[in-house]
C-alpha positions, 0 to 999 in steps of 0.5 A, spaced: 440 568 478 439 560 477 445 559 474 449 562 480 445 558 485 447 552 482 454 554 481 454 556 489 452 549 490 457 546 486 463 551 489 461 548 496 461 541 494 468 541 491 470 546 497 468 541 502 472 535 498 479 539 499 477 542 506 477 534 508 484 533 505 486 539 509 483 536 515 486 530 513 493 532 513 493 534 521 491 527 522 498 525 518 494 522 512 496 521 505 503 518 504 505 518 511 499 515 514 500 510 508 507 508 510 504 507 517 499 502 515 504 497 514 502 492 520 507 489 524 505 481 524 508 476 529 512 471 526 514 464 528 520 464 532 520 457 535 517 451 536 510 450 540 512 445 546 505 445 548 501 444 542 505 438 540 505 430 540 510 430 546 510 423 547 514 421 541 519 427 541 523 431 545 524 439 543 531 442 545 531 447 550 532 453 545 526 450 542 529 450 535 530 442 534 526 436 535 528 429 536 524 422 535 525 418 541 520 413 541 520 406 537 515 407 531 510 401 532 503 405 529 502 409 523 499 414 528 505 414 533 508 421 529 512 426 533 509 433 530 510 440 532 508 446 530 511 453 530 509 458 536 505 463 531 502 462 524 505 464 518 504 471 517 500 473 511 501 481 509 507 479 505 509 477 498 512 470 501 513 466 508 518 461 508 522 457 513 527 451 513 529 445 517 536 441 517 536 434 517 541 432 522 540 425 523 535 421 518 534 416 523 531 409 522 527 410 516 527 418 514 520 419 515 521 426 516 516 431 513 515 439 513 509 443 511 503 447 514 497 445 518 491 449 521 491 450 528 486 444 529 490 439 526 491 432 529 498 432 532 499 425 531 499 425 524 504 427 518 502 434 515 498 432 509 495 426 512 489 430 514 484 436 511 487 443 512 494 441 511 500 440 506 506 436 507 513 434 503 515 427 506 523 425 506 522 418 505 518 418 499 519 425 496 511 425 495 507 431 497 501 430 501 495 434 501 489 433 506 489 425 504 493 419 506 495 418 498 501 422 496 502 425 489 509 425 485 513 431 487 520 431 488 526 428 491 527 424 497 531 428 503 535 425 508 541 426 513 545 433 512 539 435 507 536 442 508 529 443 506 524 449 506 517 450 506 514 457 504 507 460 502 507 465 496 501 469 497 501 472 490 500 466 486 497 462 492 501 457 492 505 452 497 513 451 495 518 447 497 526 447 496 532 442 497 539 444 499 537 451 496 534 449 490 526 450 488 523 443 488 516 445 486 510 449 488 502 447 488 496 451 489 494 453 496 487 451 497 487 451 505 484 458 508 485 461 515 492 461 519 497 456 517 502 454 522 509 451 519 510 444 522 515 439 522 514 431 523 519 426 525 516 418 525 522 413 526 527 412 532 533 417 532 530 422 527 533 429 529 531 436 525 534 443 526 529 449 525 531 455 522 525 461 522 530 466 519 534 467 525 540 464 520 541 465 513 537 460 509 540 456 504 535 458 499 536 465 496 529 468 498 530 475 496 532 472 489 526 468 489 521 474 491 525 478 486 523 473 480 516 473 483 515 481 482 518 480 475 513 475 473 508 480 476 511 486 472 512 482 465 504 480 466 502 487 466 507 489 461 504 484 456 497 488 457 495 491 450 494 499 451 493 504 445 499 507 442 502 513 446 496 513 451 501 515 456 502 521 452 495 523 453 495 521 460 500 526 462 498 532 457 491 531 460 494 532 467 498 538 465 491 541 462 487 539 468 492 543 473 493 549 469 501 547 468 500 551 461 508 553 460 510 545 462 504 543 457 507 548 451 514 545 452 511 538 452 507 539 446 513 542 443 517 536 445 512 531 442 511 534 435 516 529 432 512 523 435 506 519 433 499 523 434 497 521 441 490 518 443 487 523 448 485 520 454 479 525 456 476 524 449 476 516 450 472 517 457 467 521 455 470 528 457 471 534 452 479 536 452 476 543 451 474 542 459 481 541 461 483 547 457 478 552 460 481 558 463 488 555 462 492 561 463 488 564 469 489 557 473 496 557 471 497 564 474 493 563 480 497 556 482 503 560 481 501 565 486 498 560 491 505 556 491 509 562 492 505 564 498 502 571 494 494 570 497 492 577 497 494 577 489 490 570 488 484 573 492 484 580 487 485 575 481 479 571 483 475 577 484 476 580 477 476 573 474 471 569 477 468 573 483 462 568 485 468 563 487 469 568 493 463 572 494 461 567 500 466 569 505 464 563 509 465 558 503 470 552 504 474 556 498 475 562 502 476 559 508 482 555 506 485 561 502 484 565 509 488 560 513 493 560 507 494 567 508 495 566 516 500 561 515 504 565 510 504 571 515 507 565 520 512 563 515 515 570 514 515 571 522 510 577 521 506 574 528 503 581 530 500 581 523 498 574 523 494 575 530 491 581 527 489 577 521 486 571 525 482 576 529 479 579 523 478 573 518 479 566 522 475 568 528 468 568 524 469 560 523 470 558 530 464 554 532 462 552 524 462 545 523 468 542 519 472 549 520 474 549 527 479 544 527 483 547 522 482 554 525 485 551 531 491 548 528 493 555 524 492 559 531 497 553 534 502 555 530 503 562 534 504 557 540 511 554 538 518 557 537 519 553 532 512 551 529 515 547 523 517 542 528 511 542 532 505 537 531 502 543 526 508 543 522 504 540 516 501 547 515 508 550 513 509 544 508 508 546 500 503 540 500 498 545 504 499 550 498 498 545 493 491 543 497 489 550 496 491 551 489 488 545 487 481 547 490 481 554 486 483 550 480 477 545 481 473 551 482 474 555 476 473 548 472 467 548 475 465 555 472 465 552 465 458 552 463 459 545 459 461 541 465 457 535 466 461 531 471 462 535 477 467 529 479 471 531 473 473 537 476 476 534 482 481 529 479 485 528 472 484 522 468 491 520 470 489 520 478 482 516 476 486 511 473 491 510 479 485 510 483 482 504 479 489 501 479 489 501 487 481 499 487 483 493 483 489 491 487 485 491 494 479 487 491 484 482 488 487 481 495 480 481 498 479 475 494 485 472 497 482 473 504 487 479 505 493 475 504 499 477 501 502 484 500 498 490 501 498 495 495 501 502 497 501 507 491 506 511 495 511 505 496 510 503 488 512 510 486 518 511 491 520 504 489 520 507 481 524 513 483 529 509 487 530 504 481 532 510 476 537 512 481 
């Protein structure tokens, strides 16, 4: 008796996990929601005529060129102007360019990045929280008056670019389409693309991406991603660990036929490392009731919910003995959905009154019941806001629920969470957590990690 009570507690805990997944689908979570998380950041589009040292320069009406019109008498008579927006941070790289139309009397032109509080009478790099590459001497200035050797000088007809590599946390600069060099970005907070002119008749045109860059930015980004990939590929792994990961995944979800074919194909390979054993899980836990789990998954994926109920009552009756459990609820919802799928609407109404009505008013259940019932209101329910229920992914959630319930009946199971996810999925979650933590340590700068995007890009590469 005590064993049954314990199993019931486990059943409900696991069932609630999958119920949450089913409800999350109605909010367009998962892969679709993940893609929507990409935030559109505002980007620099022109020069900021308000926050500039206007007494020493003239900005053109299109706000994309600047000319020094004064006579340089003092070191602080600098014509400085920032972009109208800070550099966006939720990407791999940000970059902009200037074209030196006229180097003027002394060619004291600079390009760089400065903070919002930067003194607009100083060259970028001369003050704290700024960095600048200067044309007259080719030096790089980072927060102090003394520059450091960096690159060549630049003058009339040269195109110079400045960028931020968020993956490596570096500033980088280019000249006439070639990379000059990079330095560590030790400045926090929003940074504005900044241009400075400092001697008579100096004139600069700015390109924030409205025109094609002289520097091949896409190739640079591709090389940066390749560097990251090469770093990953240098990490040492146990031999044939991928074999063990795939095998444990097939075992966990009951893909018995595929597992047998996989084992047959792998007989000529080196004996694999069994990941489950390395992480404290017995491989037999995943093999438990393998044939039964395979059969139930096939039935649910085929929409044969009545047959799945019958098998569960025969093989694992305690899983469905509480008709108000999360598992039974999801199975009843799926039965209703299958009736709608085949157009048996009258039968669906009768089934809903008999089986789904009892879940009205129960916390956690009512929202999904309402979505199921709403299928009846649409002539083309698959195109409606509740059309997600008719997707194969909803069947998979129910199949995964039943699979986890059966795994939890194994008397040798010590870790309940091991019934929820395979070793491969836990590894992917760990990867995601590490990438998010790394980005957090960089002040949430750089590309956000989206697992679905990574997986989909892999598919495109193969095609």
